[in-house]
VEXDREN-2710 file (C-alpha; in Angstrom, 1 decimal):
% VEXDREN-2710
k/r/px/py/pz
1/MET/114.1/50.5/107.9
2/LEU/111.4/53.3/108.6
3/THR/112.7/54.1/111.8
4/PHE/116.4/54.6/110.5
5/LEU/115.2/56.9/107.7
6/ALA/113.1/59.0/110.3
7/LEU/116.0/59.4/112.9
8/THR/118.1/60.3/109.9
9/ALA/115.9/63.1/108.8
10/TYR/115.5/64.2/112.6
11/ALA/119.3/64.4/112.9
12/GLN/120.0/66.2/109.5
13/HIS/117.2/68.9/109.6
14/ASP/118.5/72.4/109.9
15/TYR/116.2/73.7/112.7
16/SER/118.3/76.9/113.0
17/ALA/117.7/78.0/109.5
18/GLU/113.9/77.1/109.7
19/ALA/113.7/79.2/113.0
20/LYS/115.6/82.2/111.1
21/SER/113.0/82.0/108.4
22/ARG/110.0/81.9/110.7
23/LEU/111.2/85.5/112.2
24/GLN/110.3/87.0/108.8
25/LEU/112.6/90.0/109.1
26/ASP/113.7/91.7/105.9
27/PHE/117.3/92.0/107.3
28/ASP/120.1/89.8/108.7
29/LEU/119.6/89.8/112.3
30/ASP/123.1/88.6/113.2
31/GLN/124.8/91.3/111.0
32/VAL/122.7/94.0/112.6
33/GLU/123.3/93.0/116.0
34/ALA/127.3/92.8/115.2
35/GLU/127.0/96.5/113.7
36/LEU/125.2/97.7/116.8
37/SER/127.5/96.0/119.2
38/GLN/130.4/97.9/117.9
39/PRO/131.9/100.7/120.0
40/ALA/130.4/104.3/119.9
41/ARG/131.3/106.1/116.7
42/ALA/130.4/109.2/114.9
43/ARG/127.1/109.4/113.4
44/PRO/127.1/108.4/109.6
45/SER/127.4/111.7/107.3
46/ALA/124.6/112.1/104.7
47/ALA/126.8/114.3/102.5
48/GLU/126.8/111.9/99.5
49/ALA/123.1/112.0/99.5
50/TYR/122.2/115.7/99.9
51/HIS/124.0/118.6/98.1
52/ASP/122.3/121.8/99.1
53/PRO/122.2/122.1/102.8
54/TYR/119.6/124.5/102.7
55/ALA/117.2/122.5/100.1
56/PRO/114.7/120.0/101.4
57/PRO/116.5/116.7/101.3
58/PRO/115.2/113.9/98.9
59/PRO/113.4/111.1/100.1
60/PRO/115.8/108.7/101.9
61/ALA/116.3/105.1/100.4
62/GLU/114.5/103.7/103.7
63/PRO/110.8/104.4/104.1
64/ARG/110.2/108.0/105.5
65/LEU/109.2/107.8/109.2
66/PRO/106.4/109.8/110.8
67/LEU/107.7/113.1/112.0
68/GLU/108.6/113.4/115.7
69/PRO/108.2/117.1/116.7
70/ASN/109.2/118.2/120.3
71/SER/107.2/121.3/120.3
72/THR/103.7/122.6/120.2
73/LEU/102.1/123.6/116.9
74/ARG/100.4/127.1/117.6
75/SER/99.3/128.5/114.2
76/VAL/99.3/128.2/110.5
77/THR/98.8/130.6/107.7
78/VAL/98.1/128.8/104.5
79/PHE/99.1/130.5/101.1
80/ALA/98.3/129.3/97.5
81/ASP/101.4/127.2/97.0
82/ARG/103.0/127.0/100.6
83/ALA/102.1/127.3/104.7
84/LEU/103.7/129.6/107.3
85/VAL/103.9/127.5/110.6
86/THR/104.5/128.6/114.0
87/ARG/105.7/126.2/116.7
88/GLU/106.4/126.8/120.5
89/GLN/108.4/125.4/123.4
90/ASP/108.0/126.3/127.2
91/LEU/111.5/126.9/128.9
92/ASP/112.5/127.2/132.6
93/VAL/116.1/128.1/132.4
94/LYS/118.8/130.2/134.4
95/GLN/120.1/133.5/133.1
96/GLY/122.4/133.1/130.2
97/THR/122.5/132.0/126.6
98/HIS/120.5/128.8/125.7
99/THR/119.8/126.7/122.6
100/VAL/116.4/125.8/122.1
101/VAL/116.1/122.6/119.5
102/PHE/113.2/122.2/117.3
103/GLU/113.0/118.4/116.2
104/GLY/110.7/116.6/114.0
105/LEU/110.1/119.6/111.5
106/PRO/108.8/118.7/108.0
107/HIS/111.1/117.8/105.2
108/GLY/109.8/120.6/103.1
109/ILE/110.8/123.3/105.3
110/ARG/112.4/126.3/103.7
111/SER/115.4/128.2/104.9
112/GLU/114.5/131.7/103.8
113/GLY/111.9/133.3/106.2
114/LEU/113.2/131.2/109.0
115/SER/112.6/133.2/112.2
116/GLY/112.6/132.9/115.8
117/LEU/110.2/134.7/118.4
118/VAL/109.7/135.3/122.1
119/VAL/106.0/134.6/122.9
120/SER/106.3/135.2/126.5
121/GLY/109.0/135.7/129.3
122/GLY/112.2/137.7/129.6
123/ALA/114.4/136.5/126.8
124/ARG/115.8/137.8/123.4
125/ILE/116.4/135.9/120.1
126/VAL/120.1/135.7/119.3
127/GLY/120.3/133.8/116.2
128/VAL/118.2/131.0/114.3
129/GLU/119.8/128.0/112.3
130/LEU/118.3/125.3/110.2
131/VAL/120.7/122.3/110.8
132/SER/122.1/121.0/107.6
133/PRO/121.5/117.4/106.9
134/THR/124.9/117.1/105.2
135/SER/127.1/117.8/108.4
136/GLU/128.6/114.9/110.1
137/VAL/127.1/115.3/113.6
138/ALA/128.9/113.7/116.5
139/GLU/127.0/110.8/118.2
140/ASP/125.1/112.4/121.2
141/ALA/122.9/111.2/124.0
142/ARG/120.0/110.7/121.8
143/PHE/121.7/108.6/119.0
144/GLU/123.1/106.6/121.8
145/ALA/120.0/105.9/123.3
146/ILE/118.5/104.6/119.9
147/ARG/121.5/102.4/119.4
148/THR/120.9/100.9/122.8
149/GLU/117.4/100.5/122.3
150/ALA/117.9/98.7/118.8
151/LEU/120.5/96.5/120.3
152/ALA/118.2/95.5/123.3
153/ILE/115.5/94.4/120.5
154/THR/118.0/92.4/118.5
155/LYS/118.9/90.6/121.7
156/GLN/115.5/89.7/122.2
157/LEU/114.9/88.6/118.6
158/GLY/117.9/86.3/119.1
159/GLU/116.3/84.8/122.2
160/VAL/112.9/84.3/120.3
161/ARG/114.9/82.6/117.6
162/ASP/116.4/80.4/119.9
163/ARG/113.2/79.3/121.6
164/ILE/111.6/78.8/118.1
165/GLU/114.4/76.5/117.3
166/ALA/114.0/74.5/120.5
167/LEU/110.4/74.2/119.8
168/LEU/110.8/72.7/116.3
169/GLY/113.3/70.3/117.7
170/GLN/110.7/69.1/120.3
171/ARG/108.2/68.7/117.8
172/ALA/110.6/66.6/115.7
173/TYR/111.5/64.5/118.7
174/LEU/108.0/63.7/119.4
175/ARG/107.0/62.8/116.2
176/PHE/109.9/60.1/115.7
177/THR/111.1/59.1/119.0
178/LEU/108.3/56.5/119.5
179/LEU/109.5/54.9/116.1
180/ALA/113.1/54.8/117.4
181/GLN/112.1/53.3/120.6
182/ARG/110.0/50.3/119.1
183/GLY/112.7/49.2/116.8
184/GLU/112.2/47.1/113.7
185/GLY/110.1/43.9/114.2
186/ALA/108.5/45.0/117.3
187/SER/104.8/43.3/117.9
188/GLN/101.9/45.6/117.4
189/PRO/100.8/47.5/120.7
190/PRO/97.3/46.9/122.1
191/LEU/94.7/49.2/120.9
192/SER/94.3/51.0/124.2
193/GLU/98.0/51.9/124.2
194/VAL/97.8/53.3/120.5
195/ARG/94.9/55.3/121.7
196/GLY/96.6/56.8/124.6
197/THR/99.7/57.5/122.7
198/LEU/97.6/59.4/119.9
199/ALA/95.9/61.4/122.7
200/TYR/99.2/62.6/124.1
201/VAL/100.9/63.1/120.9
202/GLY/97.9/65.3/119.7
203/GLU/97.9/67.4/123.1
204/ALA/101.6/67.8/122.9
205/GLU/101.5/68.8/119.1
206/ALA/98.7/71.3/119.9
207/ASP/100.8/72.9/122.8
208/LEU/104.0/73.0/120.6
209/ALA/102.0/74.7/117.6
210/ARG/100.5/77.4/120.0
211/LYS/103.7/78.4/121.3
212/LEU/105.3/78.6/117.8
213/ARG/102.6/81.0/116.9
214/GLU/103.1/83.1/120.1
215/GLU/106.8/83.3/119.5
216/GLU/106.3/84.3/115.7
217/GLU/104.0/87.1/116.9
218/SER/106.4/88.1/119.2
219/ALA/109.2/88.3/116.5
220/LYS/106.7/90.4/114.4
221/GLU/106.2/92.9/117.2
222/LEU/109.7/93.2/117.8
223/GLY/110.9/93.5/114.0
224/GLU/108.2/96.4/113.9
225/LYS/110.0/98.3/116.7
226/LEU/113.5/97.6/115.5
227/ARG/112.9/98.8/111.6
228/PRO/112.4/102.3/112.5
229/LEU/115.4/102.6/115.0
230/LEU/117.6/101.4/112.1
231/VAL/116.2/103.9/109.7
232/LYS/116.9/106.8/112.3
233/MET/120.4/105.6/112.6
234/LYS/121.3/105.5/109.0
235/ASN/119.2/108.9/108.1
236/PRO/119.6/111.7/110.7
237/VAL/116.5/113.2/109.2
238/ALA/114.5/110.3/108.9
239/THR/111.8/111.7/111.5
240/GLY/112.1/115.4/110.5
241/ARG/114.5/118.2/110.1
242/VAL/116.3/120.1/113.0
243/ALA/116.2/124.0/113.8
244/LYS/118.1/125.9/116.6
245/VAL/117.2/128.8/118.3
246/GLU/119.7/130.8/120.3
247/VAL/118.1/132.9/123.0
248/GLU/119.5/135.0/125.7
249/ALA/117.2/134.6/128.8
250/LYS/116.9/136.6/131.9
251/GLY/116.2/133.3/133.6
252/GLY/112.8/131.6/134.6
253/LYS/110.0/130.6/132.6
254/ALA/109.7/131.7/128.8
255/THR/108.0/130.5/125.7
256/VAL/110.2/130.6/122.6
257/GLY/108.6/130.1/119.1
258/LEU/109.8/129.1/115.4
259/ARG/108.2/130.4/112.4
260/TYR/108.9/128.6/109.3
261/GLN/107.6/128.2/105.5
262/VAL/106.9/124.8/104.3
263/ASP/106.3/123.5/100.8
264/GLY/103.6/120.8/100.1
265/ALA/100.5/122.9/101.3
266/GLY/98.3/125.3/99.6
267/TRP/94.5/126.4/99.4
268/THR/92.2/127.4/96.6
269/PRO/88.8/129.3/96.9
270/ALA/85.5/127.7/96.4
271/TYR/81.9/129.0/96.4
272/ASN/78.2/127.7/96.3
273/ALA/75.8/130.1/94.3
274/ARG/72.2/129.3/95.2
275/LEU/69.1/131.0/93.5
276/LEU/66.5/131.6/96.2
277/PRO/62.7/131.7/95.5
278/ASP/62.4/135.6/96.4
279/GLU/64.8/136.4/93.6
280/LYS/67.9/136.7/95.8
281/VAL/71.2/135.0/95.4
282/GLU/73.2/133.6/98.3
283/ILE/77.0/133.1/98.0
284/GLU/78.7/130.7/100.2
285/TYR/82.4/131.1/100.5
286/PHE/84.8/128.2/101.3
287/GLY/88.6/127.6/101.6
288/VAL/89.6/124.2/100.3
289/VAL/92.9/123.4/102.2
290/HIS/95.3/120.7/101.3
291/GLN/98.6/119.7/102.7
292/ASP/101.1/116.7/102.4
293/THR/103.9/118.0/104.4
294/GLY/104.1/114.9/106.5
295/GLU/103.2/117.4/109.5
296/ALA/99.9/117.0/111.1
297/TRP/98.2/120.4/111.9
298/THR/96.4/119.5/115.0
299/ASP/94.1/121.9/117.0
300/ALA/96.0/124.7/114.8
301/GLU/94.8/128.5/114.7
302/LEU/94.3/128.5/110.9
303/SER/94.3/131.4/108.5
304/LEU/94.2/131.3/104.7
305/SER/95.8/134.3/103.0
306/THR/95.6/135.4/99.4
307/ALA/99.1/137.1/99.3
308/ASN/101.6/135.7/96.9
309/ALA/104.3/134.5/99.3
310/ALA/106.4/133.6/96.2
311/SER/106.5/137.0/94.9
312/SER/109.7/139.4/94.8
313/ALA/109.6/142.1/97.3
314/THR/111.2/144.3/94.4
315/LEU/109.0/146.3/92.3
316/PRO/109.1/144.8/88.8
317/ALA/109.6/146.8/85.7
318/LEU/106.7/147.1/83.0
319/THR/107.7/145.8/79.5
320/PRO/106.1/146.8/76.2
321/TRP/102.5/145.5/75.9
322/TYR/101.8/144.6/72.2
323/LEU/98.2/143.7/71.1
324/GLY/98.0/140.7/68.6
325/ARG/101.3/138.9/69.8
326/ASP/101.2/135.3/71.0
327/ASP/102.3/136.2/74.4
328/THR/99.7/138.5/75.3
329/THR/95.8/137.0/75.2
330/ILE/92.6/139.4/75.7
331/SER/89.6/137.7/76.5
332/LEU/86.1/139.5/75.7
333/ASP/84.1/136.7/76.9
334/THR/85.2/134.6/80.0
335/GLY/82.5/131.9/79.5
336/ALA/82.7/131.3/83.5
337/LEU/79.6/130.8/85.5
338/VAL/80.6/134.0/87.2
339/ALA/81.8/137.1/85.0
340/PRO/81.6/140.7/85.6
341/VAL/79.2/142.5/83.5
342/ALA/78.5/146.2/82.4
343/ASN/77.6/148.3/85.4
344/ASP/74.1/149.0/84.1
345/ALA/73.4/145.4/83.9
346/GLY/73.0/144.8/87.8
347/PRO/70.6/146.5/90.3
348/LYS/71.2/150.1/90.5
349/GLU/71.4/150.2/94.5
350/SER/73.4/148.0/96.8
351/GLY/72.6/144.3/96.1
352/LEU/73.9/143.1/99.5
353/VAL/71.1/142.0/101.9
354/SER/73.0/140.1/104.6
355/SER/76.5/139.2/105.4
356/GLU/77.5/136.1/107.7
357/LEU/81.0/135.7/107.7
358/THR/82.2/133.1/110.1
359/ALA/86.2/133.8/109.4
360/LYS/87.4/137.2/110.7
361/ILE/89.0/139.2/107.8
362/GLU/92.3/140.4/108.5
363/GLY/95.2/142.0/106.7
364/ALA/95.9/145.1/104.5
365/GLY/96.3/144.6/100.9
366/ALA/96.1/140.8/100.7
367/VAL/93.1/139.3/102.5
368/VAL/93.5/137.1/105.3
369/PHE/90.7/134.8/106.5
370/ALA/91.2/133.7/110.2
371/ILE/89.0/130.5/110.6
372/GLN/87.1/130.5/113.8
373/GLY/88.1/127.6/116.2
374/LYS/91.0/125.5/116.0
375/ARG/91.3/122.9/113.3
376/THR/93.0/119.7/112.5
377/ILE/94.3/119.1/108.7
378/ALA/96.0/115.7/108.1
379/GLY/99.3/115.8/106.4
380/ASP/98.5/113.1/103.9
381/GLY/97.3/115.1/101.0
382/SER/93.7/114.9/101.6
383/SER/91.6/118.2/101.1
384/GLN/89.3/119.8/103.9
385/ARG/86.6/122.4/103.1
386/LEU/86.5/125.2/105.6
387/THR/83.5/127.6/105.9
388/VAL/84.4/131.3/105.5
389/GLY/80.9/132.6/105.4
390/ARG/77.7/133.5/103.3
391/GLN/76.3/136.6/102.0
392/THR/72.9/137.3/100.3
393/PHE/72.4/139.7/97.5
394/THR/69.4/141.0/95.7
395/ALA/69.1/140.0/92.1
396/VAL/67.6/140.9/88.7
397/LEU/66.6/137.8/86.9
398/ASP/66.7/137.5/83.1
399/TYR/66.7/134.4/80.6
400/ALA/69.0/133.7/77.6
401/THR/69.1/131.2/74.9
402/VAL/71.3/130.0/71.9
403/PRO/69.0/127.6/70.4
404/LYS/71.5/126.7/67.4
405/LEU/73.9/125.3/70.3
406/VAL/71.4/124.0/72.8
407/PRO/67.5/124.1/72.8
408/GLU/67.3/125.4/76.3
409/VAL/66.5/128.6/77.9
410/HIS/68.9/129.4/80.7
411/ARG/68.2/131.4/83.9
412/ARG/70.8/134.4/84.7
413/ALA/70.8/136.6/87.8
414/SER/72.6/139.9/87.6
415/ILE/73.6/141.5/90.9
416/ARG/75.8/144.4/92.1
417/TYR/78.5/142.8/94.2
418/ASP/78.8/144.9/97.2
419/GLY/80.3/142.0/99.3
420/LYS/82.6/142.6/102.2
421/ILE/85.4/140.6/100.4
422/PRO/86.4/140.1/96.7
423/LEU/85.5/137.0/94.8
424/PHE/88.9/135.2/93.8
425/PRO/89.1/132.9/91.0
426/GLY/88.0/129.3/92.1
427/ASP/85.4/126.5/91.8
428/LEU/81.8/127.4/91.9
429/SER/78.7/125.0/92.4
430/THR/75.2/126.2/91.4
431/PHE/72.0/125.6/93.1
432/VAL/68.4/126.5/92.8
433/ALA/67.0/126.1/96.2
434/GLY/68.1/122.8/97.3
435/ASP/68.4/121.3/93.6
436/TYR/72.3/121.0/92.6
437/LEU/72.8/122.1/88.9
438/GLY/76.3/121.7/88.1
439/LYS/80.0/123.0/88.5
440/GLY/81.9/125.5/87.0
441/SER/84.4/128.5/87.7
442/THR/84.7/132.1/88.7
443/THR/86.7/135.1/87.4
444/ALA/87.8/137.6/90.0
445/VAL/85.4/140.1/91.1
446/VAL/86.0/143.1/93.6
447/PRO/83.2/144.9/95.7
448/GLY/81.1/147.3/93.7
449/GLU/81.2/145.4/90.4
450/ALA/78.2/144.2/88.8
451/LEU/78.1/140.4/87.9
452/ARG/76.1/137.7/86.2
453/LEU/75.7/134.2/87.5
454/SER/74.2/131.4/85.3
455/PHE/71.7/129.0/87.0
456/GLY/71.1/126.5/84.3
457/ALA/67.9/125.7/82.1
458/ASP/64.4/126.6/83.1
459/ASP/62.1/123.8/81.8
460/ARG/59.0/126.0/82.0
461/LEU/60.7/127.8/78.9
462/LYS/60.7/125.9/75.7
463/VAL/62.6/126.8/72.4
464/THR/62.7/125.4/68.9
465/ARG/64.9/126.3/66.0
466/GLN/63.9/124.7/62.7
467/LEU/64.7/125.1/59.0
468/VAL/61.6/125.9/57.4
469/THR/62.8/126.0/53.8
470/ARG/65.9/125.5/51.9
471/ARG/65.8/126.4/48.2
472/GLN/68.4/125.7/45.4
473/GLU/68.6/127.6/42.3
474/PHE/70.8/127.5/39.4
475/ILE/71.5/131.0/37.8
476/GLY/73.7/132.7/35.3
477/ALA/74.8/131.8/31.8
478/GLY/75.2/128.2/31.7
479/GLN/73.9/127.8/35.3
480/LYS/77.4/127.8/36.6
481/THR/76.4/129.4/39.8
482/THR/74.2/128.0/42.4
483/ARG/72.2/130.1/44.9
484/TYR/70.7/128.5/48.1
485/THR/68.0/130.3/50.2
486/PHE/67.8/129.4/53.9
487/HIS/64.8/130.2/56.2
488/PHE/65.3/129.4/60.0
489/ARG/62.3/129.9/62.4
490/ILE/63.0/130.1/66.4
491/VAL/59.9/129.9/68.5
492/VAL/60.3/130.5/72.3
493/ALA/57.3/129.5/74.6
494/ASN/56.7/130.7/78.1
495/TRP/54.8/128.6/80.5
496/SER/56.3/129.9/83.9
497/GLY/53.4/131.6/85.2
498/GLU/54.8/135.2/84.6
499/THR/56.0/137.5/82.1
500/ARG/59.7/136.6/81.0
501/ARG/62.4/138.7/79.3
502/VAL/64.5/136.4/77.2
503/GLU/67.5/137.3/75.4
504/LEU/68.0/135.4/72.3
505/ARG/71.2/134.9/70.1
506/ASP/71.6/133.6/66.6
507/GLN/73.7/134.3/63.8
508/LEU/74.5/134.6/60.0
509/PRO/77.2/132.8/58.5
510/ILE/80.3/134.8/57.4
511/SER/82.3/133.8/54.2
512/GLU/85.9/133.8/54.0
513/LEU/85.9/131.8/50.8
514/ASP/86.6/133.1/47.4
515/LYS/83.7/133.6/45.1
516/VAL/81.2/132.7/48.2
517/SER/78.8/135.4/49.0
518/VAL/76.2/135.6/51.7
519/LYS/73.1/138.1/51.6
520/SER/70.7/138.7/54.4
521/LEU/67.2/138.6/53.1
522/ALA/65.0/139.1/56.1
523/MET/65.3/139.4/59.8
524/THR/62.8/139.7/62.7
525/GLU/62.5/143.3/63.9
526/GLY/64.6/144.2/66.9
527/ALA/67.8/142.5/66.1
528/THR/71.0/144.2/67.3
529/GLU/74.6/143.1/66.7
530/VAL/76.1/141.7/70.0
531/PRO/79.1/144.1/70.9
532/GLY/82.5/142.2/71.1
533/ALA/81.1/138.9/70.0
534/GLY/82.4/139.1/66.4
535/PRO/80.7/139.6/63.1
536/GLY/77.3/138.1/62.3
537/ILE/76.1/137.4/65.7
538/TYR/72.8/139.0/66.7
539/ARG/70.6/139.4/69.7
540/TRP/66.8/139.7/70.3
541/ASP/65.2/140.9/73.4
542/LEU/61.9/139.2/73.8
543/GLU/59.2/139.9/76.3
544/ILE/56.8/136.7/76.4
545/PRO/53.6/136.9/78.7
546/ASP/52.8/133.8/80.5
547/GLY/51.3/131.1/78.2
548/GLN/52.4/132.9/75.2
549/GLU/55.2/132.4/72.5
550/LYS/57.3/134.8/70.2
551/THR/58.8/134.0/67.0
552/VAL/62.0/135.1/65.4
553/ASP/62.7/134.5/61.8
554/LEU/66.0/134.6/60.0
555/GLU/66.4/134.4/56.0
556/PHE/69.5/134.5/54.0
557/GLN/71.3/133.6/50.6
558/VAL/74.5/131.7/49.9
559/THR/75.6/132.2/46.4
560/ALA/78.7/130.2/45.1
561/PRO/80.2/128.5/41.8
562/THR/78.2/125.3/41.1
563/GLU/81.5/123.3/41.3
564/VAL/82.4/124.5/44.8
565/ALA/78.7/125.2/46.3
566/TYR/78.2/121.8/48.0
567/ASP/81.5/121.7/49.7
568/ALA/81.5/125.3/50.5
569/LEU/78.0/125.0/52.4
570/ARG/79.1/122.0/54.2
571/SER/82.1/123.8/55.5
572/MET/79.7/126.4/56.8
573/GLN/77.8/123.7/58.4
574/LEU/74.6/124.6/56.3
575/LEU/74.3/121.2/54.6
576/PHE/74.2/118.2/57.0
END
């Protein structure tokens, strides 16, 4: 009975289906082979998928393939929101008009600004065209070569499937044929025969398993080769856009270039500001380049431009400028780590000590940094930080504290920025010698302007702010009015080893509540209101010798009706 069931299972098993599943293909092999075997036909139109013939096409339904350029990347100029790329091809042609085809261009290529150029040789540009992906292109030799290659791979996959099916049948026959030969009621074989049979079966099973693994690995490799070919046949721009340059050549060798703008790229300025021990400030300049165009910029001549490539070439017209309206914002204090200051705040003479710019400065109007050497930037969206150079300036150090907000004394360096290039808005990291302090941002600073940089807290100077007294009095008829008197004391101590000048800022409260008044009673001499900071904000300039401290006292009264006094003082952050 056991032998009959085994033979029945062997006969009924679908080895073809199992072989097909072992190929692990995500498409039907027979269907693909039938389509590829049809007579040559026109390439499928992508008109339904793309509407604007000059806009970058949307991602295809199939996975986008790596670009396959047939030209050499020569140079890239990166703007804030795009890049200008130049590619070249070498020709050796007869006299006459020829079409130079640039394939494998990035999908984000723009039609505006597309131009051809003659790099060398006797030729002139007749016209440039970005081939529309919507047009129905007749099947050419390249397309036919793809189809032929794909068909050959499908035939190889079919042969692999047949071999896998045969191996599966052999394994099943090996497992069940001995049972079928013995038949029912046969006597038990001797032990030596059993051992020999098991050894043979084991070796045969191992050999079949090895061959199955080899065939499955071969199927995997063939499937990986076939998939991109199928994508190319369905999507004409799967491996990049195509541009054509018409040239009129005198004959012989020539080099023709194509220049185009592409989205998906940009750069931002970044800086390191380092406070040196000899009261100098070193500023390092970087350009942080990123691009996810899909086009690898390999060994390219790279430049970073501050020009706004997106701006119109037409002079815009002014519109009325209304102060106080929501669409106009005027900032009196940028709050950035780098901010221009009054011209008398920095050194009187030029602050530039040394300039070491590794990038060549080019351009008139907009600044262009030509990076030295050839650079490679991956097209996967990752960023690369490129060095532009460094400059060193003499500085005037001072210290500042706002103890009501933070109990720290901060270092500041004022310099006259006589640098070779402007500072553009960007990220800035600050250091004291080799110690990293933090990260902030810069505003725009032009050469000749004075600016101030913050270099964090100096632990050698200490500041404390404490409430010395808070007195409550009930005054007036029926004691319906409450008067609070506050006395704050601020102490700044210097243990730096040198006399330090510290700017201290504090404030008096300003009442905007009905029947609540504020009166200043006493304030340490030397207080001045800070221009542009708003009402009630004062500063003291303290000269503190080493090992000594200076004290600033601030005393004021707040008077309010008794029934609202508590809530009023809480709203003014005077009761906690």
